[in-house]
N, C-alpha and C positions, 0 to 999 in steps of 0.2 A: 382900448386901442382897436381900431377897425381893421377889417381884413385887408383893405388897401394899404394901410399904414404898415401892417405886418409884412406884406410883400415888399414894400419899399425898404423897410429896415433890413429884411433878409437879403435883398439884393445888395444893399450898401455894405453889409457885413461880409458877404461873399466877395464882392469886388475889393474890399479892403484886405481880406486874407490873400486873394490872388495877387494883389499889388505888392504886399509884403513878401510873398514867396518870390515873385519876379525880382524885386529889389535885392533880396538876399542872394539869389542865384547870380545876378549880374555883378555883385560885389564880392563873390566868393573867390578867394585867391587861388589861381591854378597856375602859378608861375612854374615853368619847367625847372627841374633840378639838374643844372649843368654848369660847367666851368669853362671859361675861356682859356685856351692854351696858346700862348703866343711865342712860338719858337722861331728861330731864324732859318734861312735856307741851309740845308746840309752842305758841307764843304764839297762833297763829291758831285753836287748838282750845280754848283756855281759855274757859269760860263757854258753850260751844256744846252744845246737846242735840239729839237726833234722835228720830224716831218709832219706829225699829226698831234692834235690836242690830246687824244686818248693816250698815245704813247708817252707824251711828256708828263701827263698827270699820273699815269701808272708808275713810271720810274721815280717821279718825285715822291709820291705817296709811300712807296717801298722804302726809300732812303729816309724820309721824314719819320715814319713810324718805327723804323729800326733804331734811329737815334733816340726816339722817345721810349723805346723798349716796350712796344706793344705789338702784338701779332695779329689781332683782329681789328679791322677798321672798315669804314665806309667813306666814300668820296661823293660829294654833291657839288655840282656846278651847272649853270645853264647859260648858254651863250645867247645874247640878245643883240639886236641891231645897235643899240646904244653902246654896249660894251665892245662890240666889234669895231665901231668907229673910233673908240679911244684906245684900241689895241690892247685892252686889259680886261680879262674876265675873272671876276672873283668866284671863289668856291670855298668849301670847308672839308676838312678831314674830321671824321667823327669816330671816337673810340672811347672805350671804358678804361679807366685807370684807377688802381687802388688808392685809397686815401685813408686817413685815420689809422696809421700803422697797418695798412693793408687788410683791415677788417671788412671793409665793403668798398664797392667800386662806384664811381660817379662818372657820368657821361662828360667827356671833354670835347670841345669844339675848337679846331685849329684852322684859322683862315689862311688861304693862299691865293695867289694871283697868277693867272696864265697870261703871259705876255707874247704878243705876236709881232714879228719883224721879218719882212721879206719871206713870207710864207713858212717861216720857221717858228717853233713854239718853245718857250722856256717857262719854267714855273719858279716862283719865289715866295718866300714867307718872311715876315718881318716881326721882330720881337718887340713891337711897340703896341700900345693900346692907348686909347683916350676916352674922353667922355663927350657926350653930346647934349646940347640943349634944344636940338631940333625936334626931338621926339619926346613927348610927355611920358614920364615914368608911369608904370602900371603894374599891378600885381598879376596881370594876365600874360605878360611877356617879359623876356630878358633881352637887353640890348648890349652888344659889344661893338665898339667903334675902333677903326684903325685909320689914322690920318697918314696918308701917303703923299708924295709929291704931286701936287695939282688935283688930288682926289681924296675925298673922305668917304669911307665905306661904313655904313651902319648895318650890322647883322642882327636881325630881330628874330627871336625864337618864341613860339607859342604852341600850346597844346591844341589850339583851335584856330583855324584859318580866319574865322570871323573877327578875332581880336587883333590880328596884325594891322599895324598902321599901313597906309599906302606905301607900296614898295615898287621898285623897278622890276623885280622878279620875285615870284613866290615858288618855293620848292617844297613838295610834299615828301618829308622824310619818313615814309610809312613804317619802316623797320623800327624806328625810334619813337613813333607816335608823336611826331613834331612837325610843325610847319616852319620854314625859314623864309623870311623876307630880306632882301638885300636892297639897300637904298644908297645911291651914290650922289655925292655933292661935289661940285667943282671947288677948287682952291683948298689949300691946306695950311695948317699952322706948324707942321713939322716937315722938314725937307729931308728926303733920303737920297 
């Protein structure tokens, strides 16, 4: 074998090894370990409205987590023009909750919705979930879907922003080392 052939063979072997490593890395499952928590609006929050989004969300989160019996939680939401036009802003409450006879804790994600009417804000949660065929399943993210009247919301969670499907909004949940994408579709199959 000549020197030129050895170089070509070495380059091909090197490229093959690099290609196999890249393929392995891209298929390595990194799905976040979390659970959807679909509770309904606490009784004490039904019919209440507030002057600001922050006040409404704070009061709702306190009542919701008290009902779920957790003391530490984080709240994530982001208002966009699209969500403001439909007068409904989705968000999540994130908390750790014991599982397996309280031997260890798992991150729980609880969706909620900020509703606006006449410059007053209320917050609601719904104890329903669904499935979606709009987003392809992947070992790189977790999807939770909530079908509401006239709107479907897909909440997508990934450890890496790169792996999130196209979303209306992406929120960096730094404390939990997650990224959340929220995707909204018109029309629904469950009416509330």
